C-alpha atoms as a printed R data frame, in Angstrom:
    type eleno elety resid chain resno      x       y      z
1   ATOM     1    CA   UNK     A     1  0.148   0.060 -0.026
2   ATOM     2    CA   UNK     A     2  0.560   3.516  0.461
3   ATOM     3    CA   UNK     A     3  3.104   5.009  2.127
4   ATOM     4    CA   UNK     A     4  3.706   8.483  3.996
5   ATOM     5    CA   UNK     A     5  6.918   9.805  4.969
6   ATOM     6    CA   UNK     A     6  7.295  12.656  7.966
7   ATOM     7    CA   UNK     A     7 10.043  14.160  7.944
8   ATOM     8    CA   UNK     A     8 10.574  16.377 11.843
9   ATOM     9    CA   UNK     A     9 13.060  19.271 12.114
10  ATOM    10    CA   UNK     A    10 13.719  20.202 15.907
11  ATOM    11    CA   UNK     A    11 16.427  22.772 16.417
12  ATOM    12    CA   UNK     A    12 17.030  25.385 18.675
13  ATOM    13    CA   UNK     A    13 17.118  28.137 15.473
14  ATOM    14    CA   UNK     A    14 15.333  26.315 12.307
15  ATOM    15    CA   UNK     A    15 16.215  27.948  9.343
16  ATOM    16    CA   UNK     A    16 12.355  28.871  7.088
17  ATOM    17    CA   UNK     A    17 12.300  30.511  4.331
18  ATOM    18    CA   UNK     A    18 10.065  33.264  4.747
19  ATOM    19    CA   UNK     A    19  7.795  34.161  7.646
20  ATOM    20    CA   UNK     A    20  5.495  31.799  6.944
21  ATOM    21    CA   UNK     A    21  6.839  29.191  8.190
22  ATOM    22    CA   UNK     A    22  6.315  26.461  5.359
23  ATOM    23    CA   UNK     A    23  9.344  25.696  4.006
24  ATOM    24    CA   UNK     A    24 12.524  24.771  4.992
25  ATOM    25    CA   UNK     A    25 15.750  26.947  3.527
26  ATOM    26    CA   UNK     A    26 18.096  25.205  0.879
27  ATOM    27    CA   UNK     A    27 20.955  24.107  3.081
28  ATOM    28    CA   UNK     A    28 23.430  21.584  1.684
29  ATOM    29    CA   UNK     A    29 23.940  20.224  5.170
30  ATOM    30    CA   UNK     A    30 19.560  19.719  5.766
31  ATOM    31    CA   UNK     A    31 19.259  17.866  2.000
32  ATOM    32    CA   UNK     A    32 21.869  16.202  2.799
33  ATOM    33    CA   UNK     A    33 20.818  14.658  6.440
34  ATOM    34    CA   UNK     A    34 16.987  14.044  4.937
35  ATOM    35    CA   UNK     A    35 18.613  12.706  2.159
36  ATOM    36    CA   UNK     A    36 20.301   9.465  4.840
37  ATOM    37    CA   UNK     A    37 16.919   9.904  7.096
38  ATOM    38    CA   UNK     A    38 15.353   8.764  3.752
39  ATOM    39    CA   UNK     A    39 17.293   6.178  2.353
40  ATOM    40    CA   UNK     A    40 17.912   4.763  6.299
41  ATOM    41    CA   UNK     A    41 13.846   4.262  5.923
42  ATOM    42    CA   UNK     A    42 14.177   3.326  2.401
43  ATOM    43    CA   UNK     A    43 16.718   0.558  3.577
44  ATOM    44    CA   UNK     A    44 14.189  -0.592  6.635
45  ATOM    45    CA   UNK     A    45 11.312  -0.971  4.848
46  ATOM    46    CA   UNK     A    46 12.942  -3.180  1.679
47  ATOM    47    CA   UNK     A    47 14.333  -5.103  4.658
48  ATOM    48    CA   UNK     A    48 10.400  -5.400  5.912
49  ATOM    49    CA   UNK     A    49  8.667  -6.403  2.679
50  ATOM    50    CA   UNK     A    50 11.607  -8.817  1.463
51  ATOM    51    CA   UNK     A    51 11.862 -10.891  5.269
52  ATOM    52    CA   UNK     A    52  7.817 -11.154  5.021
53  ATOM    53    CA   UNK     A    53  7.078 -12.091  1.596
54  ATOM    54    CA   UNK     A    54  9.606 -14.681  3.145
55  ATOM    55    CA   UNK     A    55  7.587 -15.616  5.899
56  ATOM    56    CA   UNK     A    56  4.417 -16.291  3.764
57  ATOM    57    CA   UNK     A    57  6.493 -18.655  0.481
58  ATOM    58    CA   UNK     A    58  7.422 -20.495  3.463
59  ATOM    59    CA   UNK     A    59  3.749 -20.455  4.986
60  ATOM    60    CA   UNK     A    60  2.138 -21.350  1.315
61  ATOM    61    CA   UNK     A    61  5.028 -24.123  0.531
62  ATOM    62    CA   UNK     A    62  4.289 -25.776  3.485
63  ATOM    63    CA   UNK     A    63  0.819 -25.354  3.383
64  ATOM    64    CA   UNK     A    64  0.922 -26.763  0.097
65  ATOM    65    CA   UNK     A    65  2.725 -30.239  1.469
66  ATOM    66    CA   UNK     A    66  0.503 -30.624  4.554
67  ATOM    67    CA   UNK     A    67 -1.837 -31.420  1.543
68  ATOM    68    CA   UNK     A    68 -0.240 -33.785  0.170
69  ATOM    69    CA   UNK     A    69  0.450 -35.155  3.725
70  ATOM    70    CA   UNK     A    70 -1.266 -38.789  3.340
71  ATOM    71    CA   UNK     A    71 -0.814 -39.512 -0.342
72  ATOM    72    CA   UNK     A    72  2.296 -39.448  1.120
73  ATOM    73    CA   UNK     A    73  1.835 -41.376  4.104
74  ATOM    74    CA   UNK     A    74 -0.636 -44.066  2.077
75  ATOM    75    CA   UNK     A    75  1.972 -44.619 -1.314
76  ATOM    76    CA   UNK     A    76  5.374 -44.626  1.478
77  ATOM    77    CA   UNK     A    77  2.766 -47.122  3.732
78  ATOM    78    CA   UNK     A    78  2.677 -49.435  0.832
79  ATOM    79    CA   UNK     A    79  6.310 -48.635  0.338
80  ATOM    80    CA   UNK     A    80  7.958 -49.648  3.546
81  ATOM    81    CA   UNK     A    81  4.485 -52.381  4.721
82  ATOM    82    CA   UNK     A    82  4.655 -49.857  7.811
83  ATOM    83    CA   UNK     A    83  2.160 -48.675  9.146
84  ATOM    84    CA   UNK     A    84  0.161 -45.529  7.261
85  ATOM    85    CA   UNK     A    85 -0.962 -43.344 11.249
86  ATOM    86    CA   UNK     A    86  2.941 -43.649 12.152
87  ATOM    87    CA   UNK     A    87  4.348 -42.210  9.034
88  ATOM    88    CA   UNK     A    88  1.847 -40.114  8.388
89  ATOM    89    CA   UNK     A    89  2.712 -38.770 12.317
90  ATOM    90    CA   UNK     A    90  6.846 -38.845 11.300
91  ATOM    91    CA   UNK     A    91  5.571 -36.460  7.646
92  ATOM    92    CA   UNK     A    92  3.827 -33.620 10.825
93  ATOM    93    CA   UNK     A    93  6.289 -34.145 12.378
94  ATOM    94    CA   UNK     A    94  9.256 -32.896  9.885
95  ATOM    95    CA   UNK     A    95  6.426 -30.363  8.458
96  ATOM    96    CA   UNK     A    96  7.950 -26.596 10.740
97  ATOM    97    CA   UNK     A    97  5.254 -23.304 10.136
98  ATOM    98    CA   UNK     A    98  6.417 -20.179 10.743
99  ATOM    99    CA   UNK     A    99  4.837 -18.870 12.798
100 ATOM   100    CA   UNK     A   100  4.044 -14.667 12.636
101 ATOM   101    CA   UNK     A   101  3.418 -12.922 16.237
102 ATOM   102    CA   UNK     A   102  2.091  -9.590 15.934
103 ATOM   103    CA   UNK     A   103  2.410  -7.669 18.473
104 ATOM   104    CA   UNK     A   104  0.572  -4.221 19.837
105 ATOM   105    CA   UNK     A   105  2.783  -1.554 21.046
106 ATOM   106    CA   UNK     A   106  1.169   2.081 22.608
107 ATOM   107    CA   UNK     A   107  3.392   5.513 22.570
108 ATOM   108    CA   UNK     A   108  2.939   7.056 25.958
109 ATOM   109    CA   UNK     A   109 -0.637   9.182 25.995
110 ATOM   110    CA   UNK     A   110 -0.541   8.932 22.242
111 ATOM   111    CA   UNK     A   111 -3.191   7.352 20.989
112 ATOM   112    CA   UNK     A   112 -1.148   6.974 17.703
113 ATOM   113    CA   UNK     A   113 -0.380   2.457 18.209
114 ATOM   114    CA   UNK     A   114  2.635   0.891 16.893
115 ATOM   115    CA   UNK     A   115  1.777  -2.871 14.832
116 ATOM   116    CA   UNK     A   116  5.370  -5.301 15.105
117 ATOM   117    CA   UNK     A   117  4.864  -8.023 13.882
118 ATOM   118    CA   UNK     A   118  7.716 -10.394 14.483
119 ATOM   119    CA   UNK     A   119  8.096 -13.615 12.255
120 ATOM   120    CA   UNK     A   120 10.532 -15.876 14.135
121 ATOM   121    CA   UNK     A   121 10.927 -19.808 14.050
122 ATOM   122    CA   UNK     A   122 10.162 -22.742 15.535
123 ATOM   123    CA   UNK     A   123 12.346 -25.153 16.772
124 ATOM   124    CA   UNK     A   124 13.005 -28.634 16.343
125 ATOM   125    CA   UNK     A   125 12.977 -29.158 19.536
126 ATOM   126    CA   UNK     A   126 10.115 -26.738 20.671
127 ATOM   127    CA   UNK     A   127  7.388 -29.002 17.575
128 ATOM   128    CA   UNK     A   128  8.010 -32.174 20.024
129 ATOM   129    CA   UNK     A   129  7.300 -30.538 23.240
130 ATOM   130    CA   UNK     A   130  3.985 -28.989 22.258
131 ATOM   131    CA   UNK     A   131  3.099 -33.244 20.989
């Protein structure tokens, strides 16, 4: 979706272009710092978008594998003469889905809320403990 970058400049002496204080003067140092700040924001946003895409791809692959577990287990049970249920349990243990945790962090007294998403992958030990 659309992104809005708002730049706030705090200083004891802000070089405005006019008395109406609608714009800041074009000093090279100010332009350089704003450019660097926007580049850093862009890098962080790119990292977030790539991570979100990678996690969605992993979840999609895991869901696809999960759909075919019964068929794979049936075929393997015929080949190995093992019970289908035992093979299905083993395949379910192998399946690792990334967990997505979403937190809402309040920012002090303001009405603004910050949404932070954490993408984690459960360790093999954690998966075994849950079952």
